[in-house]
C-alpha angles and dihedrals in degrees: 000000000000089000090055094049091049091049090050091050091050091051090051092049092053091049091052088057092053104051094173091057092045091050091049093050091048092048093050091049090049092052093046092049095048100041103032110022099031094057090049091048090051089054092054093045093048091052095044105043122070126217090272092056093253123137115247146142097223093114091055091046091050092050095045093049090055108093092207092058092043088054089050092053092046092047093049092054090046095051092044092051097047090046090053091050100044095034092053090045093054092042091052091046091056094043094048094046093050097044101037104036136056095229118157123251095031094152090050092050092048092051094048092045091062096037095096088064093073094048123086108269095246099044090094089056090052091049093049089056091050091050105034106017124109088277096032127144096240100031100041107022100035105027100025092231112145103159095066117127110211094176126094130037101339097050093040093049093052091049094047095047091046090049100047108028091087087067089057092046094052092050096043092043089061090046097051094040089062096052106095115232088219087077088061089046089056091050093049090049089054089058101262119148124226096267092050091049090053099047099034101040114015100036096048091047092052096040096098090052089047093051092046093049092050092054090048092053092045087055093044094050094043090052095045116113110164098062097048092044088059103033111022095079128192093286093059108042120197122202098231091054092044090054090050094048091044089063104031097036105032098024089229107146093171093052091045091049090050092051090048090057091052087051093045099052101064089042091055093047090050089047094052092046090049098044104037106024118023094030090057093057107086135152118221124205112201119201133171118228117355111275133199120237129181110237108245102144092119133031123246095259092048090048091060092043088057092045089051093051092048090046090055092050091047090049091050092050090050090047095049096046096033092061088062088064092048095045093054090065099046124096096227118353112237094007106051116010095177116139115263143155093206092101092067090048087055090048094057093039099050101021105038093107093049090049090051092045094048092050092047094048092046091044091054102038098042101069092037091053096046094045095047089049089055093049092051091046089052092050094046096048105031105030135064117212139138110279099022095137091046090054091051092048096048093044091054094041094089088067089064097044114091113238092240090059091047090052094049091045092052090051091054098041100044105035096091141035135325089026102033100162105134113132094013132115090242095066092055094045092048091048093053092044096055095032096059101027094097094072090056089049094051091046093048092047093051095051095041089056088060094050115090108242089215088078092062091038089059090053091052088049088057089056097260116154127225094267094051093046092050097046099037104033114016101038096049089049093053095042093123090055090046092052094043087055088050091053093049095045092049094046094048091043088055096046106030118123114153101072097023096057088070093048106046121105137187089272099042113039132157133230090232090058088051090051090051093047094051091048093051091049092051096250095132097160092054091047089052090052091051088049093048092051090050092051092049092052091050094048091049091052092048091045092051091049091046091053092044091052094039092245095311090127120073131177086228091064090085137041108189166162112314126219 
């Protein structure tokens, strides 16, 4: 204990001698407390304090005694669990096939597998309605089936898995690519067959990655809002949608806050498990010089079976997202599929303000989010100060908090003095900055851990201060991580819906809210046109950055927080 106190005192004395660093740490902590912890505190406060200002659990009891809300909680956990299982399975199927077989078109498969990341999270749900709904292209036009019900668990599960399996693929692709094939060679030399090699060598080595991926997908699915809002239906309630409707439909802030807490708790538990327990368990395979090994993990028939399964998934992805491009140029999807450009005229007539607002918000929040992520990564990796682990935990906390909870928290926290921000540009920008900052932090931490600290120590030896070292040494060295964070923050700012839907106003609206509004009113062709415009803007931005960095930035550099 005395040693701990002495160490803490030494750290504080060093900070006092570096006022700029101390000021930066205090500023970062202040921002994290105000824009991450304070909204969460307001949610708990709203749900625990009655109208007379007395502490009580009556709101929770009321919600839990309501069978409809209990079904929503159960359904949310069920969908998140199934999404984690099936999404991880398909992601592992792709990663294993690409890394352990010599199938053709690997680059094509890899590209298509990560394509859903750049689409708005609920576009897949929109496409499924257009393909398999009562008036769908496949069900109604090709098969003549009009009494199909796409809503509920089946449709929602397909949309969720399609939306989130790329996250699993990106993670597991990295895991499997680092397992040396020479380990399999050794097992084969000892007389093991292919199945034994898989479940006794490859599967155990990739188990930590699989467990971590399943927890990430559980969090992602539990936090999703767009897909359930479109596909869950009234017969299959989902908690995130219930919390939204409780506030916007019934104007019940206390009830919405209580439901948000029920949604928040399992997300936090999964986040802590993933971040501080499962993610710490890794197997390392140490080899000498790189060796060449002939891929023989699977037999020829199994190789083509895996190829066929991956091909089916790729075909389905192209079908689901391809219909968006087709629908954007039809007069009225399902009723009149004649080619037209009127939808885009409608987009710029009705949605021009939302397009400008989305671009403005993304342009402001993106660089701030990426830069703040790099600063926190630098402090966490390179500096020693009291509360460092606490800073890391709080800064990554927004990854675990569902967007619905964030949106409700911001309404409660910034709807009165001294933080009266409701309806302004600032509240949307701040929401995006702190919502998507964790990816920049994780990218920066990963890259800083690969940079030899002696480079920065040499700069300090030459009398450089902390600001000069960070701006002239550290930041240039982690440029790829910085621009990966830029890409992610921009993509998510352009496609976010769950938190933003609570924060938009008549002056500051978003394209994603327009897409959702068009979908709910049955204007599917117009919704497709909005979606296509959004995708084109995102691809142009990514293309410019890739050219600027000479292909150092890739969409696969991040996996991220959805919507």
